[in-house]
TORLUM-205938 format. One record per atom (N, C-alpha, C): residue in three letters; x, y, z. Coordinates in steps of 0.1 Angstrom, whole numbers, plus 5000, padded with zeros to 4 digits. Layout:
// TORLUM-205938
PT code   c1   c2   c3
PT  ala    X    Y    Z
...
// end
This chain:
// TORLUM-205938
PT code   c1   c2   c3
PT  unk 5009 4988 5000
PT  unk 5000 5000 5000
PT  unk 5009 5012 5000
PT  unk 5007 5021 4990
PT  unk 5014 5034 4990
PT  unk 5005 5044 4996
PT  unk 5011 5053 5004
PT  unk 5003 5063 5011
PT  unk 5010 5077 5008
PT  unk 5002 5087 5006
PT  unk 5008 5100 5003
PT  unk 4999 5111 5008
PT  unk 5005 5121 5013
PT  unk 4997 5133 5016
PT  unk 5000 5143 5005
PT  unk 4989 5150 5000
PT  unk 4991 5159 4989
PT  unk 4984 5172 4992
PT  unk 4989 5183 4986
PT  unk 4983 5196 4988
PT  unk 4981 5202 4975
PT  unk 4970 5208 4972
PT  unk 4967 5215 4959
PT  unk 4972 5229 4960
PT  unk 4974 5236 4949
PT  unk 4978 5250 4949
PT  unk 4969 5259 4957
PT  unk 4957 5256 4959
PT  unk 4948 5264 4966
PT  unk 4948 5261 4981
PT  unk 4957 5251 4986
PT  unk 4958 5248 5000
PT  unk 4950 5237 5005
PT  unk 4942 5230 4997
PT  unk 4935 5219 5002
PT  unk 4944 5207 5003
PT  unk 4942 5199 5014
PT  unk 4951 5187 5016
PT  unk 4943 5174 5015
PT  unk 4949 5164 5010
PT  unk 4943 5151 5007
PT  unk 4952 5140 5012
PT  unk 4946 5129 5015
PT  unk 4952 5116 5018
PT  unk 4950 5108 5005
PT  unk 4961 5102 5000
PT  unk 4960 5094 4988
PT  unk 4965 5080 4991
PT  unk 4958 5069 4987
PT  unk 4962 5056 4989
PT  unk 4962 5048 4976
PT  unk 4972 5040 4974
PT  unk 4972 5032 4961
PT  unk 4978 5018 4963
PT  unk 4974 5009 4955
PT  unk 4979 4995 4956
PT  unk 4978 4989 4942
PT  unk 4988 4981 4939
PT  unk 4988 4973 4926
PT  unk 4983 4959 4929
PT  unk 4975 4954 4920
PT  unk 4969 4941 4921
PT  unk 4972 4933 4908
PT  unk 4976 4921 4910
PT  unk 4979 4912 4898
PT  unk 4969 4900 4899
PT  unk 4962 4897 4888
PT  unk 4953 4886 4888
PT  unk 4956 4877 4876
PT  unk 4957 4864 4880
PT  unk 4959 4854 4869
PT  unk 4946 4849 4866
PT  unk 4944 4846 4853
PT  unk 4932 4839 4849
PT  unk 4934 4831 4836
PT  unk 4927 4821 4835
PT  unk 4928 4812 4823
PT  unk 4940 4803 4824
PT  unk 4946 4799 4813
PT  unk 4956 4789 4812
PT  unk 4970 4795 4815
PT  unk 4980 4786 4813
PT  unk 4994 4790 4816
PT  unk 4999 4801 4808
PT  unk 4996 4802 4795
PT  unk 5001 4812 4786
PT  unk 4992 4824 4785
PT  unk 4981 4824 4792
PT  unk 4972 4836 4791
PT  unk 4979 4848 4798
PT  unk 4976 4860 4793
PT  unk 4983 4872 4799
PT  unk 4978 4874 4814
PT  unk 4987 4880 4821
PT  unk 4983 4884 4835
PT  unk 4977 4897 4835
PT  unk 4966 4899 4843
PT  unk 4959 4912 4844
PT  unk 4965 4920 4855
PT  unk 4968 4932 4853
PT  unk 4973 4941 4863
PT  unk 4964 4953 4865
PT  unk 4962 4956 4877
PT  unk 4953 4968 4880
PT  unk 4960 4977 4890
PT  unk 4957 4990 4889
PT  unk 4961 4999 4899
PT  unk 4949 5005 4906
PT  unk 4948 5004 4919
PT  unk 4936 5009 4926
PT  unk 4940 5021 4934
PT  unk 4933 5031 4934
PT  unk 4936 5043 4941
PT  unk 4924 5049 4948
PT  unk 4926 5055 4959
PT  unk 4916 5061 4967
PT  unk 4921 5074 4973
PT  unk 4913 5084 4974
PT  unk 4917 5097 4980
PT  unk 4906 5103 4987
PT  unk 4909 5111 4998
PT  unk 4899 5118 5005
PT  unk 4905 5131 5011
PT  unk 4897 5140 5015
PT  unk 4901 5152 5021
PT  unk 4908 5148 5034
PT  unk 4918 5156 5038
PT  unk 4926 5153 5050
PT  unk 4917 5152 5063
PT  unk 4906 5159 5063
PT  unk 4898 5159 5075
PT  unk 4892 5146 5078
PT  unk 4891 5137 5068
PT  unk 4886 5123 5070
PT  unk 4897 5113 5073
PT  unk 4909 5117 5073
PT  unk 4920 5108 5075
PT  unk 4920 5101 5088
PT  unk 4915 5107 5099
PT  unk 4914 5101 5112
PT  unk 4906 5088 5112
PT  unk 4897 5087 5102
PT  unk 4889 5075 5102
PT  unk 4895 5063 5094
PT  unk 4907 5066 5088
PT  unk 4913 5056 5080
PT  unk 4926 5051 5087
PT  unk 4926 5038 5089
PT  unk 4937 5032 5097
PT  unk 4951 5034 5090
PT  unk 4951 5034 5077
PT  unk 4964 5036 5069
PT  unk 4970 5050 5072
PT  unk 4963 5059 5077
PT  unk 4968 5072 5080
PT  unk 4973 5074 5094
PT  unk 4972 5063 5102
PT  unk 4976 5065 5117
PT  unk 4989 5070 5120
PT  unk 5000 5067 5112
PT  unk 5013 5071 5116
PT  unk 5018 5082 5106
PT  unk 5009 5088 5098
PT  unk 5013 5099 5090
PT  unk 5012 5113 5097
PT  unk 5021 5122 5093
PT  unk 5021 5135 5100
PT  unk 5009 5144 5096
PT  unk 4997 5141 5101
PT  unk 4985 5149 5098
PT  unk 4983 5159 5108
PT  unk 4982 5172 5104
PT  unk 4981 5183 5114
PT  unk 4967 5185 5118
// end
């Protein structure tokens, strides 16, 4: 899980989370599917998300 705090030019702050997922399907030579999943929220909601517990949120 990748975690990042971000701030926009207008001063709004966000918590961003991302993870890569690989899924095999079909037979041996079938291609592997890869997905990137991302989630973001305003920093004021970060206290409700366990992945933000040790981040320097003011």
